[in-house]
VMD Tcl script that builds the backbone (N, CA, C; Angstrom):
set m [mol new atoms 300]
animate dup $m
set s [atomselect $m all]
$s set {name element resname resid chain x y z} {
  {N N MET 1 A 41.141 143.278 256.956}
  {CA C MET 1 A 41.759 143.736 255.749}
  {C C MET 1 A 41.701 145.248 255.678}
  {N N THR 2 A 42.745 145.798 255.282}
  {CA C THR 2 A 42.794 147.247 255.117}
  {C C THR 2 A 42.713 147.559 253.638}
  {N N MET 3 A 41.989 148.620 253.338}
  {CA C MET 3 A 41.836 149.022 251.946}
  {C C MET 3 A 42.969 149.978 251.598}
  {N N ARG 4 A 43.556 149.727 250.479}
  {CA C ARG 4 A 44.623 150.608 250.031}
  {C C ARG 4 A 44.031 151.916 249.552}
  {N N LYS 5 A 44.871 152.965 249.558}
  {CA C LYS 5 A 44.425 154.293 249.167}
  {C C LYS 5 A 43.986 154.334 247.701}
  {N N SER 6 A 44.669 153.605 246.829}
  {CA C SER 6 A 44.299 153.616 245.418}
  {C C SER 6 A 42.941 152.950 245.200}
  {N N ASP 7 A 42.609 151.902 245.986}
  {CA C ASP 7 A 41.292 151.274 245.874}
  {C C ASP 7 A 40.196 152.238 246.321}
  {N N TRP 8 A 40.442 152.977 247.389}
  {CA C TRP 8 A 39.460 153.933 247.895}
  {C C TRP 8 A 39.241 155.066 246.884}
  {N N THR 9 A 40.311 155.545 246.280}
  {CA C THR 9 A 40.210 156.609 245.285}
  {C C THR 9 A 39.463 156.118 244.048}
  {N N LEU 10 A 39.763 154.920 243.604}
  {CA C LEU 10 A 39.086 154.353 242.443}
  {C C LEU 10 A 37.590 154.192 242.699}
  {N N LYS 11 A 37.222 153.695 243.874}
  {CA C LYS 11 A 35.803 153.533 244.201}
  {C C LYS 11 A 35.106 154.888 244.327}
  {N N ALA 12 A 35.787 155.895 244.830}
  {CA C ALA 12 A 35.192 157.230 244.935}
  {C C ALA 12 A 34.964 157.827 243.550}
  {N N ILE 13 A 35.928 157.658 242.657}
  {CA C ILE 13 A 35.778 158.169 241.291}
  {C C ILE 13 A 34.632 157.456 240.585}
  {N N LEU 14 A 34.555 156.143 240.725}
  {CA C LEU 14 A 33.466 155.388 240.108}
  {C C LEU 14 A 32.104 155.786 240.684}
  {N N ALA 15 A 32.047 156.070 241.982}
  {CA C ALA 15 A 30.792 156.492 242.602}
  {C C ALA 15 A 30.365 157.860 242.074}
  {N N VAL 16 A 31.321 158.769 241.894}
  {CA C VAL 16 A 31.000 160.097 241.349}
  {C C VAL 16 A 30.519 159.970 239.907}
  {N N ILE 17 A 31.174 159.130 239.118}
  {CA C ILE 17 A 30.744 158.907 237.730}
  {C C ILE 17 A 29.338 158.323 237.704}
  {N N ALA 18 A 29.054 157.343 238.568}
  {CA C ALA 18 A 27.719 156.743 238.622}
  {C C ALA 18 A 26.676 157.771 239.051}
  {N N LEU 19 A 27.029 158.663 239.960}
  {CA C LEU 19 A 26.114 159.702 240.404}
  {C C LEU 19 A 25.790 160.663 239.250}
  {N N PHE 20 A 26.820 161.114 238.529}
  {CA C PHE 20 A 26.588 162.013 237.400}
  {C C PHE 20 A 25.781 161.338 236.280}
  {N N LEU 21 A 26.044 160.075 236.007}
  {CA C LEU 21 A 25.256 159.355 235.004}
  {C C LEU 21 A 23.798 159.225 235.444}
  {N N GLY 22 A 23.576 159.015 236.725}
  {CA C GLY 22 A 22.208 158.958 237.250}
  {C C GLY 22 A 21.491 160.291 237.104}
  {N N ILE 23 A 22.208 161.394 237.362}
  {CA C ILE 23 A 21.607 162.726 237.192}
  {C C ILE 23 A 21.250 162.963 235.734}
  {N N ILE 24 A 22.153 162.596 234.832}
  {CA C ILE 24 A 21.890 162.771 233.403}
  {C C ILE 24 A 20.709 161.906 232.963}
  {N N ALA 25 A 20.620 160.690 233.473}
  {CA C ALA 25 A 19.534 159.789 233.080}
  {C C ALA 25 A 18.188 160.233 233.642}
  {N N LEU 26 A 18.152 160.859 234.808}
  {CA C LEU 26 A 16.892 161.261 235.431}
  {C C LEU 26 A 16.451 162.665 235.032}
  {N N ARG 27 A 17.300 163.432 234.360}
  {CA C ARG 27 A 16.940 164.797 233.973}
  {C C ARG 27 A 15.709 164.847 233.061}
  {N N PRO 28 A 15.555 163.959 232.052}
  {CA C PRO 28 A 14.322 164.012 231.244}
  {C C PRO 28 A 13.065 163.653 232.035}
  {N N VAL 29 A 13.208 162.900 233.110}
  {CA C VAL 29 A 12.044 162.541 233.927}
  {C C VAL 29 A 11.612 163.742 234.762}
  {N N VAL 30 A 12.582 164.455 235.332}
  {CA C VAL 30 A 12.282 165.607 236.181}
  {C C VAL 30 A 11.845 166.803 235.335}
  {N N ASN 31 A 12.552 167.089 234.264}
  {CA C ASN 31 A 12.264 168.235 233.395}
  {C C ASN 31 A 12.111 167.727 231.961}
  {N N PRO 32 A 10.901 167.250 231.585}
  {CA C PRO 32 A 10.745 166.664 230.248}
  {C C PRO 32 A 10.904 167.723 229.152}
  {N N PRO 33 A 11.482 167.338 228.016}
  {CA C PRO 33 A 11.624 168.293 226.909}
  {C C PRO 33 A 10.265 168.593 226.285}
  {N N ASP 34 A 10.131 169.790 225.718}
  {CA C ASP 34 A 8.892 170.188 225.062}
  {C C ASP 34 A 8.731 169.396 223.772}
  {N N THR 35 A 7.525 168.922 223.538}
  {CA C THR 35 A 7.246 168.204 222.294}
  {C C THR 35 A 6.472 169.126 221.374}
  {N N VAL 36 A 6.835 169.122 220.132}
  {CA C VAL 36 A 6.212 169.990 219.145}
  {C C VAL 36 A 5.687 169.127 218.009}
  {N N LEU 37 A 4.454 169.378 217.629}
  {CA C LEU 37 A 3.843 168.668 216.512}
  {C C LEU 37 A 3.747 169.617 215.331}
  {N N ALA 38 A 4.311 169.234 214.221}
  {CA C ALA 38 A 4.290 170.085 213.033}
  {C C ALA 38 A 3.088 169.725 212.174}
  {N N GLN 39 A 2.427 170.751 211.689}
  {CA C GLN 39 A 1.309 170.571 210.786}
  {C C GLN 39 A 1.529 171.472 209.585}
  {N N SER 40 A 0.819 171.186 208.523}
  {CA C SER 40 A 0.944 172.044 207.352}
  {C C SER 40 A 0.420 173.434 207.692}
  {N N ALA 41 A 0.970 174.410 207.035}
  {CA C ALA 41 A 0.590 175.789 207.316}
  {C C ALA 41 A -0.866 176.032 206.946}
  {N N ARG 42 A -1.558 176.734 207.815}
  {CA C ARG 42 A -2.974 177.000 207.572}
  {C C ARG 42 A -3.154 178.039 206.479}
  {N N PHE 43 A -2.260 179.014 206.437}
  {CA C PHE 43 A -2.375 180.087 205.463}
  {C C PHE 43 A -1.170 180.097 204.531}
  {N N GLU 44 A -0.848 178.956 203.969}
  {CA C GLU 44 A 0.312 178.881 203.080}
  {C C GLU 44 A 0.065 179.577 201.750}
  {N N HIS 45 A -1.174 179.915 201.456}
  {CA C HIS 45 A -1.503 180.602 200.212}
  {C C HIS 45 A -1.328 182.118 200.325}
  {N N VAL 46 A -1.026 182.614 201.523}
  {CA C VAL 46 A -0.870 184.052 201.740}
  {C C VAL 46 A 0.599 184.430 201.559}
  {N N PHE 47 A 0.834 185.434 200.740}
  {CA C PHE 47 A 2.181 185.942 200.492}
  {C C PHE 47 A 2.268 187.356 201.053}
  {N N ILE 48 A 3.225 187.594 201.948}
  {CA C ILE 48 A 3.405 188.926 202.525}
  {C C ILE 48 A 4.218 189.739 201.540}
  {N N ALA 49 A 3.575 190.711 200.913}
  {CA C ALA 49 A 4.240 191.544 199.913}
  {C C ALA 49 A 5.084 192.628 200.575}
  {N N ALA 50 A 4.589 193.230 201.643}
  {CA C ALA 50 A 5.333 194.290 202.342}
  {C C ALA 50 A 4.916 194.298 203.807}
  {N N THR 51 A 5.895 194.299 204.695}
  {CA C THR 51 A 5.580 194.319 206.124}
  {C C THR 51 A 5.265 195.725 206.605}
  {N N THR 52 A 5.808 196.723 205.960}
  {CA C THR 52 A 5.456 198.110 206.271}
  {C C THR 52 A 5.023 198.775 204.973}
  {N N PHE 53 A 3.755 199.177 204.928}
  {CA C PHE 53 A 3.178 199.758 203.715}
  {C C PHE 53 A 2.243 200.874 204.121}
  {N N LEU 54 A 2.289 201.988 203.402}
  {CA C LEU 54 A 1.436 203.130 203.683}
  {C C LEU 54 A 0.299 203.169 202.659}
  {N N TYR 55 A -0.944 203.081 203.139}
  {CA C TYR 55 A -2.120 203.061 202.261}
  {C C TYR 55 A -3.158 204.022 202.832}
  {N N LYS 56 A -3.483 205.059 202.069}
  {CA C LYS 56 A -4.466 206.075 202.472}
  {C C LYS 56 A -4.131 206.668 203.838}
  {N N GLY 57 A -2.842 206.914 204.061}
  {CA C GLY 57 A -2.406 207.557 205.299}
  {C C GLY 57 A -2.259 206.640 206.490}
  {N N GLN 58 A -2.529 205.363 206.329}
  {CA C GLN 58 A -2.389 204.409 207.437}
  {C C GLN 58 A -1.231 203.478 207.143}
  {N N GLN 59 A -0.489 203.158 208.175}
  {CA C GLN 59 A 0.607 202.212 208.026}
  {C C GLN 59 A 0.103 200.818 208.377}
  {N N GLY 60 A 0.604 199.836 207.623}
  {CA C GLY 60 A 0.174 198.469 207.884}
  {C C GLY 60 A 0.952 197.482 207.041}
  {N N MET 61 A 0.336 196.341 206.789}
  {CA C MET 61 A 0.989 195.254 206.070}
  {C C MET 61 A 0.186 194.932 204.806}
  {N N LEU 62 A 0.906 194.660 203.722}
  {CA C LEU 62 A 0.284 194.351 202.438}
  {C C LEU 62 A 0.499 192.867 202.146}
  {N N VAL 63 A -0.585 192.134 201.889}
  {CA C VAL 63 A -0.501 190.695 201.623}
  {C C VAL 63 A -1.254 190.369 200.343}
  {N N MET 64 A -0.858 189.247 199.723}
  {CA C MET 64 A -1.527 188.789 198.516}
  {C C MET 64 A -2.000 187.356 198.719}
  {N N ASP 65 A -3.226 187.105 198.310}
  {CA C ASP 65 A -3.796 185.764 198.348}
  {C C ASP 65 A -3.426 185.078 197.040}
  {N N ARG 66 A -2.634 184.033 197.101}
  {CA C ARG 66 A -2.166 183.354 195.882}
  {C C ARG 66 A -3.257 182.550 195.188}
  {N N ARG 67 A -4.343 182.273 195.873}
  {CA C ARG 67 A -5.415 181.502 195.255}
  {C C ARG 67 A -6.153 182.307 194.200}
  {N N ASN 68 A -6.395 183.593 194.474}
  {CA C ASN 68 A -7.185 184.396 193.556}
  {C C ASN 68 A -6.524 185.720 193.188}
  {N N ALA 69 A -5.283 185.961 193.615}
  {CA C ALA 69 A -4.487 187.156 193.310}
  {C C ALA 69 A -5.086 188.424 193.885}
  {N N ASN 70 A -5.859 188.318 194.957}
  {CA C ASN 70 A -6.371 189.503 195.641}
  {C C ASN 70 A -5.268 190.062 196.543}
  {N N VAL 71 A -5.144 191.389 196.554}
  {CA C VAL 71 A -4.177 192.066 197.418}
  {C C VAL 71 A -4.961 192.751 198.517}
  {N N TRP 72 A -4.533 192.535 199.770}
  {CA C TRP 72 A -5.211 193.065 200.945}
  {C C TRP 72 A -4.252 193.910 201.754}
  {N N PHE 73 A -4.801 194.921 202.421}
  {CA C PHE 73 A -4.032 195.775 203.315}
  {C C PHE 73 A -4.565 195.594 204.729}
  {N N PHE 74 A -3.672 195.314 205.673}
  {CA C PHE 74 A -4.032 195.179 207.075}
  {C C PHE 74 A -3.497 196.398 207.821}
  {N N PRO 75 A -4.362 197.346 208.201}
  {CA C PRO 75 A -3.869 198.521 208.934}
  {C C PRO 75 A -3.405 198.140 210.332}
  {N N LYS 76 A -2.377 198.827 210.795}
  {CA C LYS 76 A -1.835 198.536 212.115}
  {C C LYS 76 A -1.886 199.799 212.961}
  {N N SER 77 A -2.464 199.683 214.145}
  {CA C SER 77 A -2.484 200.791 215.094}
  {C C SER 77 A -2.368 200.208 216.496}
  {N N ASN 78 A -1.552 200.828 217.300}
  {CA C ASN 78 A -1.325 200.376 218.685}
  {C C ASN 78 A -0.869 198.920 218.744}
  {N N ASP 79 A 0.037 198.543 217.851}
  {CA C ASP 79 A 0.597 197.184 217.791}
  {C C ASP 79 A -0.450 196.102 217.574}
  {N N GLN 80 A -1.602 196.461 216.980}
  {CA C GLN 80 A -2.625 195.482 216.636}
  {C C GLN 80 A -3.070 195.734 215.204}
  {N N PHE 81 A -3.366 194.660 214.507}
  {CA C PHE 81 A -3.826 194.769 213.133}
  {C C PHE 81 A -5.343 194.890 213.107}
  {N N GLY 82 A -5.816 195.780 212.237}
  {CA C GLY 82 A -7.249 195.985 212.086}
  {C C GLY 82 A -7.825 195.057 211.035}
  {N N GLU 83 A -9.057 195.352 210.653}
  {CA C GLU 83 A -9.749 194.547 209.638}
  {C C GLU 83 A -9.085 194.762 208.279}
  {N N PRO 84 A -8.955 193.700 207.482}
  {CA C PRO 84 A -8.309 193.851 206.167}
  {C C PRO 84 A -9.141 194.693 205.212}
  {N N VAL 85 A -8.428 195.417 204.352}
  {CA C VAL 85 A -9.061 196.256 203.339}
  {C C VAL 85 A -8.629 195.723 201.975}
  {N N PHE 86 A -9.611 195.450 201.109}
  {CA C PHE 86 A -9.306 194.966 199.763}
  {C C PHE 86 A -8.691 196.103 198.964}
  {N N VAL 87 A -7.545 195.838 198.308}
  {CA C VAL 87 A -6.866 196.866 197.534}
  {C C VAL 87 A -7.130 196.658 196.050}
  {N N LEU 88 A -6.769 195.504 195.509}
  {CA C LEU 88 A -6.990 195.228 194.097}
  {C C LEU 88 A -6.826 193.752 193.815}
  {N N ARG 89 A -7.215 193.364 192.606}
  {CA C ARG 89 A -7.012 191.995 192.136}
  {C C ARG 89 A -6.038 192.060 190.983}
  {N N LEU 90 A -4.963 191.286 191.068}
  {CA C LEU 90 A -3.959 191.249 190.005}
  {C C LEU 90 A -4.418 190.302 188.906}
  {N N PRO 91 A -4.440 190.738 187.668}
  {CA C PRO 91 A -4.916 189.885 186.567}
  {C C PRO 91 A -3.817 188.932 186.084}
  {N N PHE 92 A -3.583 187.863 186.806}
  {CA C PHE 92 A -2.541 186.906 186.433}
  {C C PHE 92 A -2.865 186.181 185.125}
  {N N GLU 93 A -4.121 186.087 184.768}
  {CA C GLU 93 A -4.466 185.378 183.544}
  {C C GLU 93 A -3.941 186.106 182.312}
  {N N LYS 94 A -3.637 187.379 182.438}
  {CA C LYS 94 A -3.080 188.133 181.295}
  {C C LYS 94 A -1.618 187.770 181.032}
  {N N LEU 95 A -0.993 187.101 181.965}
  {CA C LEU 95 A 0.393 186.674 181.749}
  {C C LEU 95 A 0.496 185.602 180.676}
  {N N ASP 96 A -0.605 184.860 180.440}
  {CA C ASP 96 A -0.610 183.820 179.416}
  {C C ASP 96 A -0.758 184.390 178.000}
  {N N GLN 97 A -1.173 185.633 177.887}
  {CA C GLN 97 A -1.371 186.244 176.581}
  {C C GLN 97 A -0.032 186.685 175.984}
  {N N ALA 98 A -0.017 186.807 174.660}
  {CA C ALA 98 A 1.190 187.271 173.987}
  {C C ALA 98 A 1.411 188.755 174.259}
  {N N PRO 99 A 2.652 189.165 174.418}
  {CA C PRO 99 A 2.911 190.594 174.686}
  {C C PRO 99 A 2.545 191.443 173.480}
  {N N ARG 100 A 2.173 192.685 173.740}
  {CA C ARG 100 A 1.765 193.604 172.664}
  {C C ARG 100 A 2.855 194.591 172.370}
}
mol reanalyze $m
mol bondsrecalc $m
mol representation Tube
mol addrep $m
């Protein structure tokens, strides 16, 4: 029996499709996708008030702790942040009082 040209072409196309489907199916096995686990934020109580802030001649970042309304300054030098410096405590409890 001789195979007709259209049968040979059809089988070649089907073989190429099967090969590409096999490559697609084996890609996660060869190169697995990165898995990421989400957790609640560790410092969700910290509010960044200013990313660039000048305090006593030093440039850095100003943050506020929402738990107790403390404002902290983190000095930055050589692309590294130094030890935090306490700036002030905002009296949020005065917001409940009647205006004068």
